[in-house]
FIZA-677053 format. One line per field, with one value per residue: z, y negated, x of N, C-alpha, C in turn; residue number from 1; residue in one letter. Coordinates in Angstrom, 1 decimal. Layout:
% FIZA-677053
nz	c(Z / ...) .
ny	c(Y / ...) .
nx	c(X / ...) .
caz	c(Z / ...) .
cay	c(Y / ...) .
cax	c(X / ...) .
cz	c(Z / ...) .
cy	c(Y / ...) .
cx	c(X / ...) .
dodo	c(NUM / ...) .
gulo	c(A / ...) .
This chain:
% FIZA-677053
nz	c(-1.1 / -1.9 / 0.0 / 1.2 / 2.0 / 3.7 / 2.6 / 4.7 / 4.3 / 5.5 / 5.9 / 3.4 / 0.7 / 2.4 / 3.3 / 0.8 / 0.2 / -0.5 / -2.8 / -3.8 / -6.2 / -6.2 / -8.5 / -9.6 / -7.5 / -7.0 / -9.9 / -9.0 / -7.2 / -8.6 / -10.0 / -8.9 / -8.4 / -7.3 / -6.8 / -7.9 / -6.9 / -5.4 / -4.4 / -1.5 / -1.2 / -0.7 / 1.3 / 1.5 / 1.3 / 0.5 / -1.2 / -1.6 / -3.0 / -2.6 / -3.2 / -1.9 / 0.5 / 4.1 / 6.7 / 6.9 / 4.8 / 2.6 / 3.4 / 3.4 / 0.6 / -0.8 / 0.5 / -0.3 / -3.2 / -3.7 / -2.6 / -4.4 / -6.7 / -5.9 / -5.1 / -2.5 / 1.1 / 2.3 / 4.9 / 5.3 / 6.6 / 6.7 / 6.7 / 7.3 / 6.2 / 8.3 / 10.9 / 10.2 / 10.5 / 13.1 / 14.9 / 14.3 / 15.3 / 18.2 / 19.2 / 22.1 / 22.7 / 22.3 / 19.1 / 17.4 / 18.5 / 18.3 / 16.3 / 13.3 / 13.4 / 15.4 / 16.6 / 16.6 / 15.4 / 15.4 / 13.8 / 14.4 / 13.6 / 15.0 / 18.2 / 20.9 / 24.4 / 27.9 / 29.1 / 27.1 / 27.5 / 30.1 / 31.3 / 30.4 / 31.7 / 32.3 / 33.2 / 32.8 / 30.1 / 30.1 / 28.5 / 26.6 / 25.6 / 25.5 / 24.3 / 24.4 / 22.1 / 19.8 / 18.4 / 18.0 / 18.9 / 19.9 / 20.5 / 21.4 / 21.0 / 21.3 / 20.7 / 17.8 / 16.1 / 14.7 / 17.1 / 19.7 / 22.2 / 23.3 / 21.5 / 19.7 / 22.0 / 22.1 / 19.6 / 19.0 / 19.0 / 20.4 / 22.2 / 20.2 / 19.7 / 17.6 / 16.6 / 13.5 / 12.7 / 12.2 / 11.5 / 11.3 / 11.2 / 11.8 / 10.0 / 7.6 / 8.9 / 9.3 / 6.4 / 5.4 / 6.6 / 4.4 / 2.2 / 2.0 / 2.3 / 1.4) .
ny	c(-19.9 / -16.8 / -13.5 / -10.6 / -7.6 / -4.7 / -2.5 / -0.8 / 2.6 / 3.7 / 7.5 / 8.4 / 11.0 / 13.6 / 16.8 / 17.0 / 15.4 / 12.4 / 11.2 / 9.2 / 8.2 / 7.8 / 6.1 / 4.9 / 3.4 / 1.7 / -0.1 / -1.3 / -2.8 / -4.2 / -5.2 / -7.3 / -9.3 / -8.9 / -8.7 / -6.8 / -4.1 / -1.1 / 2.6 / 4.8 / 8.0 / 10.5 / 9.5 / 7.2 / 4.0 / 1.2 / -1.2 / -4.8 / -7.9 / -11.4 / -13.9 / -15.6 / -15.9 / -14.5 / -11.9 / -10.4 / -10.9 / -10.1 / -7.5 / -7.2 / -7.6 / -5.7 / -3.8 / -4.0 / -3.5 / -1.2 / 0.4 / 0.0 / 0.6 / 3.1 / 4.4 / 4.8 / 3.8 / 2.6 / 2.0 / -0.4 / -1.6 / -4.6 / -5.9 / -8.2 / -8.3 / -9.1 / -8.6 / -6.0 / -4.9 / -6.2 / -4.2 / -1.9 / -2.4 / -3.1 / -0.5 / 1.1 / 3.7 / 6.2 / 6.0 / 6.6 / 9.3 / 10.5 / 13.2 / 12.7 / 13.6 / 13.6 / 11.1 / 8.5 / 5.6 / 4.3 / 1.9 / -0.8 / -2.5 / -4.7 / -6.8 / -4.4 / -3.8 / -2.2 / -1.9 / -0.1 / 2.2 / 2.8 / 5.4 / 7.9 / 10.1 / 9.8 / 11.5 / 13.8 / 14.6 / 14.8 / 16.2 / 14.5 / 11.1 / 7.6 / 4.2 / 0.9 / -1.8 / -4.6 / -4.7 / -2.4 / 1.2 / 3.2 / 6.7 / 9.3 / 12.6 / 15.2 / 18.1 / 17.3 / 16.4 / 17.9 / 19.1 / 18.5 / 17.3 / 14.6 / 13.3 / 13.9 / 12.9 / 10.9 / 10.0 / 9.7 / 8.7 / 6.9 / 5.7 / 4.2 / 2.5 / -0.3 / -0.8 / -0.7 / 1.8 / 3.5 / 6.2 / 6.5 / 8.4 / 8.6 / 8.1 / 6.9 / 4.3 / 3.3 / 3.3 / 1.6 / -1.0 / -1.2 / -1.2 / -3.5 / -5.8 / -8.4) .
nx	c(-2.5 / -1.1 / -1.5 / -0.6 / -2.3 / -3.8 / -6.3 / -8.3 / -9.9 / -12.5 / -13.9 / -13.9 / -13.5 / -13.0 / -13.7 / -14.6 / -16.6 / -17.9 / -16.7 / -13.9 / -12.2 / -8.6 / -7.6 / -9.7 / -10.7 / -8.6 / -8.9 / -11.5 / -10.8 / -9.0 / -10.9 / -12.1 / -10.7 / -8.3 / -4.9 / -1.4 / -2.0 / -2.4 / -2.0 / -2.2 / -1.5 / -4.7 / -6.6 / -7.6 / -6.2 / -5.3 / -2.9 / -3.0 / -2.7 / -4.2 / -5.5 / -7.2 / -9.8 / -10.5 / -10.1 / -12.2 / -14.0 / -13.2 / -13.1 / -15.6 / -16.1 / -15.3 / -16.1 / -19.5 / -19.0 / -17.7 / -19.7 / -21.9 / -20.5 / -19.7 / -22.2 / -23.0 / -22.2 / -19.2 / -17.3 / -14.8 / -11.7 / -9.8 / -6.3 / -3.7 / -0.1 / 1.8 / -0.3 / 0.1 / 2.5 / 3.2 / 1.3 / 3.3 / 5.5 / 4.5 / 4.0 / 3.5 / 3.9 / 7.1 / 8.2 / 10.3 / 11.3 / 9.1 / 7.2 / 5.7 / 2.8 / 2.2 / 1.4 / -0.8 / -2.7 / -5.5 / -7.6 / -9.4 / -12.5 / -12.7 / -11.9 / -11.5 / -12.1 / -10.5 / -13.1 / -14.5 / -13.7 / -13.6 / -15.1 / -14.1 / -11.7 / -8.5 / -6.8 / -7.8 / -6.9 / -4.4 / -0.9 / -2.4 / -2.5 / -3.6 / -3.3 / -4.2 / -4.0 / -3.9 / -7.0 / -6.8 / -5.8 / -3.8 / -2.6 / -1.2 / -0.6 / 0.6 / 0.4 / -1.0 / -3.5 / -5.5 / -6.1 / -6.6 / -8.6 / -9.3 / -8.5 / -11.0 / -13.1 / -12.8 / -13.4 / -16.5 / -19.2 / -20.7 / -18.6 / -16.9 / -19.4 / -21.0 / -18.4 / -16.4 / -14.1 / -11.3 / -8.8 / -5.4 / -2.1 / 1.3 / 3.3 / 1.3 / 0.8 / 3.3 / 4.2 / 2.1 / 3.4 / 5.0 / 4.1 / 2.8 / 4.9 / 5.9) .
caz	c(-1.2 / -1.7 / 0.8 / 0.8 / 2.3 / 3.3 / 2.8 / 5.2 / 4.2 / 6.7 / 6.1 / 1.9 / 0.1 / 3.4 / 3.3 / -0.9 / 0.1 / -0.5 / -3.6 / -4.6 / -6.8 / -6.7 / -9.5 / -9.9 / -6.5 / -7.8 / -11.2 / -8.8 / -6.4 / -9.4 / -10.5 / -7.6 / -8.6 / -6.7 / -8.1 / -7.2 / -6.4 / -5.1 / -3.3 / -0.9 / -0.5 / -1.1 / 2.1 / 1.8 / 1.9 / -1.0 / -0.7 / -2.6 / -3.4 / -2.9 / -2.9 / -1.1 / 1.7 / 4.8 / 6.2 / 7.4 / 3.8 / 2.0 / 3.9 / 3.4 / -0.5 / -1.1 / 0.6 / -1.3 / -4.7 / -3.8 / -2.2 / -5.8 / -8.0 / -6.2 / -4.5 / -0.9 / 2.0 / 2.9 / 5.7 / 4.8 / 7.6 / 5.9 / 7.6 / 6.4 / 6.6 / 9.6 / 11.7 / 10.3 / 11.2 / 14.6 / 15.2 / 14.3 / 16.7 / 19.6 / 19.3 / 23.6 / 22.7 / 21.5 / 17.6 / 16.7 / 19.2 / 17.9 / 15.3 / 12.6 / 13.7 / 17.7 / 17.2 / 15.4 / 15.4 / 15.4 / 13.5 / 14.6 / 13.2 / 15.9 / 19.6 / 21.7 / 25.8 / 28.5 / 29.5 / 26.5 / 27.4 / 31.4 / 31.3 / 29.8 / 32.7 / 31.3 / 33.6 / 32.2 / 29.1 / 30.3 / 27.9 / 25.3 / 26.3 / 24.6 / 24.6 / 23.4 / 21.5 / 19.0 / 17.8 / 17.4 / 19.8 / 20.0 / 20.4 / 21.6 / 20.6 / 21.5 / 19.7 / 16.6 / 16.1 / 14.5 / 18.4 / 20.9 / 23.1 / 23.7 / 20.0 / 19.7 / 22.9 / 21.2 / 18.0 / 19.3 / 18.3 / 21.5 / 22.1 / 18.9 / 18.9 / 17.6 / 15.4 / 12.7 / 13.5 / 11.4 / 12.2 / 10.7 / 11.5 / 12.0 / 8.7 / 6.9 / 9.8 / 9.0 / 4.7 / 5.1 / 6.7 / 3.3 / 0.9 / 2.1 / 2.5 / 0.1) .
cay	c(-19.0 / -15.5 / -12.6 / -9.3 / -6.7 / -3.2 / -2.2 / 0.6 / 2.8 / 5.1 / 8.1 / 9.1 / 12.1 / 14.0 / 18.0 / 17.3 / 14.4 / 10.4 / 10.8 / 7.8 / 8.5 / 6.4 / 5.2 / 3.8 / 2.5 / 0.7 / -0.8 / -1.6 / -3.9 / -5.1 / -6.1 / -8.4 / -10.2 / -8.7 / -8.0 / -5.9 / -3.2 / 0.2 / 3.1 / 5.4 / 9.3 / 10.5 / 9.0 / 5.7 / 2.8 / 0.3 / -2.8 / -5.4 / -9.3 / -11.8 / -15.7 / -16.6 / -15.1 / -14.2 / -10.0 / -10.1 / -11.4 / -9.6 / -6.1 / -6.9 / -8.1 / -4.3 / -2.9 / -3.9 / -3.5 / 0.0 / 0.6 / -0.5 / 1.5 / 4.8 / 4.7 / 5.5 / 3.0 / 2.9 / 0.8 / -1.1 / -2.8 / -4.7 / -5.9 / -8.4 / -7.4 / -9.6 / -7.7 / -4.6 / -5.0 / -6.5 / -3.1 / -1.1 / -3.4 / -3.1 / 0.7 / 1.8 / 5.1 / 6.1 / 6.6 / 7.1 / 10.3 / 11.7 / 13.7 / 11.7 / 14.4 / 13.1 / 9.5 / 7.6 / 4.5 / 3.9 / 0.5 / -1.4 / -3.8 / -6.3 / -6.3 / -3.5 / -3.8 / -1.0 / -1.6 / 0.7 / 3.6 / 3.2 / 6.7 / 8.8 / 10.7 / 10.2 / 12.4 / 15.3 / 15.0 / 14.8 / 14.8 / 14.0 / 10.0 / 6.7 / 2.9 / -0.2 / -2.7 / -5.6 / -4.2 / -1.3 / 2.3 / 4.0 / 7.8 / 10.0 / 14.2 / 16.6 / 19.0 / 17.3 / 15.6 / 18.8 / 20.0 / 17.3 / 17.1 / 13.2 / 12.6 / 14.5 / 12.6 / 9.5 / 9.6 / 10.2 / 7.1 / 6.0 / 5.4 / 3.3 / 2.0 / -1.4 / -1.5 / 0.7 / 3.0 / 4.5 / 6.7 / 7.2 / 8.7 / 7.6 / 7.9 / 5.7 / 3.2 / 2.8 / 3.7 / 0.5 / -1.7 / -1.3 / -1.8 / -4.7 / -6.5 / -9.1) .
cax	c(-1.7 / -1.3 / -0.6 / -0.8 / -3.1 / -4.0 / -7.4 / -8.4 / -11.6 / -13.3 / -14.2 / -13.7 / -12.6 / -13.4 / -14.4 / -15.8 / -18.2 / -17.7 / -15.1 / -13.3 / -10.7 / -8.1 / -7.2 / -11.1 / -10.5 / -6.9 / -9.4 / -12.5 / -9.8 / -8.3 / -12.5 / -12.3 / -9.7 / -6.3 / -3.4 / -0.4 / -3.0 / -1.6 / -2.7 / -1.5 / -2.7 / -6.1 / -7.3 / -8.2 / -5.9 / -4.5 / -2.6 / -3.0 / -2.5 / -5.2 / -5.1 / -8.3 / -10.3 / -9.8 / -9.8 / -13.4 / -14.8 / -12.1 / -13.4 / -17.1 / -16.7 / -14.9 / -17.5 / -20.2 / -18.2 / -17.8 / -21.1 / -22.4 / -20.1 / -20.1 / -23.6 / -22.9 / -21.6 / -18.0 / -16.7 / -13.9 / -10.9 / -8.6 / -5.2 / -2.6 / 1.1 / 1.6 / -0.8 / 0.4 / 4.1 / 3.0 / 1.2 / 4.5 / 6.4 / 3.9 / 3.5 / 3.8 / 5.2 / 8.6 / 7.6 / 11.5 / 11.2 / 8.1 / 6.9 / 4.3 / 1.2 / 1.9 / 1.3 / -1.8 / -3.1 / -6.9 / -8.0 / -11.1 / -13.1 / -12.9 / -10.9 / -12.0 / -11.8 / -10.6 / -14.3 / -15.4 / -13.0 / -13.6 / -15.8 / -12.5 / -11.0 / -7.4 / -5.8 / -8.2 / -6.2 / -2.9 / -0.2 / -2.3 / -3.1 / -3.9 / -3.1 / -4.8 / -3.3 / -4.9 / -8.0 / -6.0 / -5.6 / -2.4 / -2.9 / -0.2 / -1.1 / 1.9 / -0.1 / -1.5 / -4.8 / -6.6 / -6.3 / -6.7 / -9.9 / -9.1 / -9.6 / -12.6 / -13.6 / -12.7 / -13.9 / -17.7 / -19.8 / -21.3 / -17.4 / -17.0 / -20.6 / -20.5 / -17.6 / -16.2 / -13.2 / -10.1 / -7.9 / -4.2 / -0.9 / 2.5 / 3.9 / 0.6 / 0.9 / 4.8 / 3.5 / 1.4 / 4.0 / 6.2 / 3.3 / 2.3 / 5.8 / 5.9) .
cz	c(-0.8 / -0.9 / 0.4 / 1.8 / 2.7 / 3.5 / 3.6 / 4.8 / 5.1 / 5.6 / 4.1 / 1.6 / 1.2 / 3.3 / 2.0 / -0.9 / 0.0 / -1.2 / -4.1 / -5.0 / -6.4 / -7.4 / -10.2 / -8.6 / -7.2 / -9.0 / -10.1 / -7.7 / -7.1 / -10.3 / -9.5 / -7.3 / -7.7 / -7.3 / -7.2 / -6.1 / -6.3 / -4.1 / -2.9 / -0.6 / -1.5 / -0.2 / 2.7 / 1.9 / 0.5 / 0.0 / -1.7 / -2.3 / -3.1 / -2.4 / -2.3 / -0.3 / 2.9 / 5.2 / 6.6 / 5.6 / 2.6 / 2.3 / 3.1 / 1.4 / -1.0 / -0.5 / 0.1 / -2.6 / -4.7 / -3.3 / -3.9 / -7.1 / -7.7 / -5.0 / -3.2 / -0.2 / 2.0 / 3.4 / 5.5 / 6.1 / 6.7 / 6.8 / 6.9 / 7.1 / 7.5 / 10.8 / 11.7 / 10.9 / 12.6 / 15.3 / 15.5 / 15.7 / 18.0 / 20.0 / 21.3 / 24.0 / 22.3 / 20.1 / 17.4 / 17.0 / 19.1 / 16.7 / 14.5 / 13.0 / 15.0 / 17.4 / 15.9 / 15.9 / 15.0 / 15.0 / 13.8 / 14.0 / 14.2 / 17.6 / 20.4 / 23.7 / 26.4 / 29.1 / 28.6 / 26.9 / 29.1 / 31.6 / 31.2 / 31.8 / 32.3 / 32.1 / 33.2 / 31.1 / 28.7 / 29.5 / 27.2 / 26.1 / 24.8 / 24.9 / 24.0 / 23.1 / 20.3 / 18.3 / 16.9 / 18.7 / 19.2 / 20.6 / 20.5 / 21.6 / 20.8 / 20.6 / 17.9 / 17.0 / 15.9 / 15.9 / 19.5 / 20.9 / 23.4 / 22.3 / 19.2 / 20.3 / 22.0 / 20.0 / 18.2 / 19.3 / 19.1 / 22.2 / 21.3 / 18.2 / 18.6 / 16.5 / 14.6 / 13.1 / 13.1 / 11.7 / 11.2 / 11.3 / 11.7 / 10.7 / 7.9 / 7.5 / 9.0 / 7.3 / 4.8 / 5.8 / 5.2 / 2.3 / 0.9 / 2.3 / 1.1 / -1.2) .
cy	c(-17.6 / -14.3 / -11.5 / -8.5 / -5.2 / -3.4 / -0.6 / 1.6 / 4.2 / 6.7 / 8.9 / 10.1 / 13.2 / 15.2 / 18.0 / 16.6 / 13.0 / 10.5 / 9.9 / 8.0 / 7.1 / 5.3 / 4.4 / 3.0 / 1.2 / -0.4 / -1.4 / -3.1 / -4.6 / -6.1 / -7.3 / -9.2 / -10.0 / -8.1 / -7.0 / -4.6 / -2.0 / 0.6 / 4.0 / 7.0 / 9.3 / 9.9 / 7.8 / 4.7 / 2.5 / -0.5 / -3.4 / -7.2 / -10.4 / -13.1 / -16.2 / -15.0 / -15.0 / -12.4 / -9.7 / -10.3 / -10.3 / -7.9 / -5.6 / -7.0 / -6.6 / -3.7 / -2.8 / -3.3 / -1.7 / 0.9 / 0.5 / 0.1 / 2.7 / 5.7 / 5.3 / 4.2 / 3.9 / 1.5 / 0.7 / -1.8 / -2.8 / -5.8 / -6.6 / -8.2 / -7.7 / -8.6 / -6.6 / -4.3 / -5.5 / -5.0 / -2.1 / -1.6 / -3.3 / -1.7 / 0.8 / 3.1 / 5.2 / 6.6 / 7.5 / 8.3 / 11.5 / 12.6 / 12.7 / 12.1 / 13.7 / 11.9 / 9.4 / 6.5 / 4.5 / 2.3 / 0.3 / -2.6 / -5.4 / -5.7 / -5.2 / -3.6 / -2.7 / -0.9 / -0.2 / 2.3 / 3.8 / 4.8 / 8.0 / 9.1 / 10.7 / 11.1 / 13.8 / 15.6 / 15.2 / 15.8 / 14.4 / 12.1 / 8.7 / 5.0 / 1.9 / -1.4 / -3.9 / -4.9 / -3.2 / 0.2 / 2.8 / 5.3 / 8.8 / 11.7 / 15.2 / 17.8 / 18.9 / 16.8 / 16.8 / 19.5 / 19.8 / 17.0 / 15.9 / 12.9 / 13.0 / 13.4 / 11.1 / 8.6 / 9.7 / 8.5 / 6.8 / 5.1 / 3.7 / 2.5 / 0.1 / -2.1 / -0.2 / 0.7 / 3.8 / 4.7 / 6.4 / 7.8 / 7.7 / 7.2 / 7.0 / 4.6 / 2.5 / 2.0 / 2.2 / -0.8 / -1.8 / -1.6 / -2.8 / -6.0 / -7.3 / -9.1) .
cx	c(-1.8 / -0.7 / -1.2 / -1.6 / -3.5 / -5.5 / -7.4 / -10.1 / -12.1 / -14.0 / -14.8 / -12.8 / -12.4 / -14.0 / -15.4 / -16.9 / -17.5 / -16.4 / -15.1 / -12.0 / -9.9 / -7.6 / -8.7 / -11.0 / -9.5 / -8.0 / -10.7 / -11.8 / -9.5 / -10.0 / -13.0 / -11.9 / -8.7 / -5.9 / -2.6 / -1.1 / -2.0 / -2.0 / -1.6 / -2.2 / -4.0 / -7.1 / -7.9 / -7.5 / -5.3 / -3.9 / -2.7 / -2.9 / -3.8 / -4.6 / -6.8 / -9.0 / -9.8 / -10.1 / -11.1 / -14.6 / -14.4 / -13.0 / -15.0 / -17.2 / -16.2 / -16.1 / -18.5 / -20.1 / -18.3 / -19.2 / -22.3 / -22.0 / -20.2 / -21.3 / -23.6 / -21.6 / -20.3 / -17.6 / -15.5 / -13.0 / -10.0 / -7.6 / -4.4 / -1.5 / 2.0 / 1.0 / -0.1 / 1.9 / 3.9 / 2.6 / 2.4 / 4.8 / 5.6 / 3.9 / 4.0 / 4.9 / 6.4 / 8.4 / 9.0 / 11.8 / 10.3 / 8.0 / 5.7 / 3.2 / 1.1 / 1.5 / 0.2 / -2.2 / -4.9 / -7.1 / -9.3 / -11.2 / -13.1 / -12.3 / -12.2 / -11.4 / -11.4 / -11.6 / -14.9 / -14.7 / -13.1 / -14.2 / -14.8 / -11.9 / -9.4 / -6.4 / -6.0 / -7.3 / -4.9 / -2.4 / -0.6 / -2.9 / -3.1 / -3.9 / -3.9 / -3.8 / -4.4 / -5.6 / -7.2 / -6.0 / -4.6 / -3.0 / -1.8 / -1.2 / -0.3 / 1.8 / -0.7 / -2.7 / -6.0 / -6.6 / -6.7 / -8.3 / -9.9 / -9.2 / -11.0 / -13.4 / -13.6 / -13.2 / -15.8 / -18.2 / -20.5 / -19.5 / -16.7 / -18.4 / -20.1 / -19.1 / -16.9 / -14.7 / -12.4 / -9.3 / -6.4 / -3.1 / 0.0 / 3.0 / 3.1 / 1.0 / 2.0 / 4.7 / 3.1 / 2.2 / 4.5 / 5.2 / 3.1 / 3.4 / 5.6 / 7.1) .
dodo	c(1 / 2 / 3 / 4 / 5 / 6 / 7 / 8 / 9 / 10 / 11 / 12 / 13 / 14 / 15 / 16 / 17 / 18 / 19 / 20 / 21 / 22 / 23 / 24 / 25 / 26 / 27 / 28 / 29 / 30 / 31 / 32 / 33 / 34 / 35 / 36 / 37 / 38 / 39 / 40 / 41 / 42 / 43 / 44 / 45 / 46 / 47 / 48 / 49 / 50 / 51 / 52 / 53 / 54 / 55 / 56 / 57 / 58 / 59 / 60 / 61 / 62 / 63 / 64 / 65 / 66 / 67 / 68 / 69 / 70 / 71 / 72 / 73 / 74 / 75 / 76 / 77 / 78 / 79 / 80 / 81 / 82 / 83 / 84 / 85 / 86 / 87 / 88 / 89 / 90 / 91 / 92 / 93 / 94 / 95 / 96 / 97 / 98 / 99 / 100 / 101 / 102 / 103 / 104 / 105 / 106 / 107 / 108 / 109 / 110 / 111 / 112 / 113 / 114 / 115 / 116 / 117 / 118 / 119 / 120 / 121 / 122 / 123 / 124 / 125 / 126 / 127 / 128 / 129 / 130 / 131 / 132 / 133 / 134 / 135 / 136 / 137 / 138 / 139 / 140 / 141 / 142 / 143 / 144 / 145 / 146 / 147 / 148 / 149 / 150 / 151 / 152 / 153 / 154 / 155 / 156 / 157 / 158 / 159 / 160 / 161 / 162 / 163 / 164 / 165 / 166 / 167 / 168 / 169 / 170 / 171 / 172 / 173 / 174 / 175 / 176 / 177 / 178 / 179 / 180 / 181 / 182) .
gulo	c(X / X / X / X / X / X / X / X / X / X / X / X / X / X / X / X / X / X / X / X / X / X / X / X / X / X / X / X / X / X / X / X / X / X / X / X / X / X / X / X / X / X / X / X / X / X / X / X / X / X / X / X / X / X / X / X / X / X / X / X / X / X / X / X / X / X / X / X / X / X / X / X / X / X / X / X / X / X / X / X / X / X / X / X / X / X / X / X / X / X / X / X / X / X / X / X / X / X / X / X / X / X / X / X / X / X / X / X / X / X / X / X / X / X / X / X / X / X / X / X / X / X / X / X / X / X / X / X / X / X / X / X / X / X / X / X / X / X / X / X / X / X / X / X / X / X / X / X / X / X / X / X / X / X / X / X / X / X / X / X / X / X / X / X / X / X / X / X / X / X / X / X / X / X / X / X / X / X / X / X / X / X) .
């Protein structure tokens, strides 16, 4: 049975490098047999319908196709509509009361536990804070991501060791749910 998914590409079209034009991305996903492919912004997200595979195999297939087509590795996380909708519903912060730049979700390729973040002195970063969800981290940054010391710490390789992690602002989080609706 066909399902709607979102593909989240990590680290493309940032700072002039690793260019992946969205028209080429749509064509590449269609060449893999996916249907109703739509992209959002230039920062690496696409919605599509697939009638075979699971999140991990779909992500691996896309990552391989991207490497062959563009000549560089691209980490990809694929999540279905139900998961994405659950992320919005489970948000531990008052999203409706915040500006979208103040709330972000980092999606992980695998589950993460509180132990991964044990070394962080959460009180030292207040009023910034984060909470864990299902293969996701919700990040509240009142002054935006660009000025966030907590976001800078959370993006360090040792914090994300062994998992692919990619972040999206709240507008994009909500848009992904809309784009993957049947």
